[in-house]
C-alpha positions, 0 to 999 in steps of 0.5 A, spaced: 513 495 503 520 496 500 519 494 493 517 500 488 510 500 485 509 500 478 505 506 474 499 501 473 499 499 481 499 506 483 493 507 479 490 501 482 491 503 489 489 510 488 482 507 484 481 503 490 483 509 495 478 513 492 473 508 491 473 506 499 472 514 500 466 515 496 463 508 498 465 506 504 466 499 501 472 497 497 471 496 489 470 489 486 475 486 481 470 488 475 469 495 478 477 496 478 477 493 471 472 497 468 474 504 472 481 503 469 480 500 462 484 493 464 483 487 459 480 482 464 478 481 471 484 476 471 489 482 470 486 485 476 487 479 480 494 479 478 495 486 480 492 485 487 496 479 488 502 483 487 500 489 491 498 484 497 505 481 496 508 488 496 505 490 502 501 495 499 494 492 500 491 487 505 485 482 503 481 478 507 481 471 503 474 468 501 471 475 502 468 480 497 470 487 497 475 486 502 481 490 499 484 495 504 489 500 502 495 499 507 500 504 504 500 509 498 507 512 501 513 512 497 516 505 498 523 508 498 522 513 504 519 507 508 525 503 506 530 509 508 526 509 515 526 502 516 534 501 514 536 507 519 531 504 525 534 497 524 541 499 523 546 498 529 549 505 529 542 508 532 541 511 539 534 510 542 533 517 542 534 517 534 529 511 534 524 515 538 525 521 533 525 517 527 518 513 529 515 520 531 517 523 524 514 517 521 508 518 525 507 525 523 508 523 515 503 517 516 508 512 514 507 505 515 513 502 517 511 495 519 
C-alpha cells in the first residue's frame, strides 16, 4: 500500500478494526454508514472499493461481513521500506535487517 489514505478512509479503517475486535466479525456497509455518519451505503461501498484497491482492506466477493483490515500502518513508511529493500544497492544483510525491523513494527510489506 503506497498511496496515502484520506482522513475519511483512515476513519473507516479504524471503525472496521474496532468493530472486528469487539464483535469477531466485520461490520456491514450499513453499520459503517451509521457509525461514521456517512450519507449512503453507496458512499461506503466507494470508500471500501478504494481501500481494497490501495491494499488497506481485503474482502471476499459475494460474501457478507468479509472485510479484513490488512494494514493500518503509515503507507509512506511501508513505501520507504519497500523502496530500500528493492533497490540495487542493498546487501543481503541489510535486507535481513530491514525485514526484521518491518516485522517488529508490524508492517505488511507485501
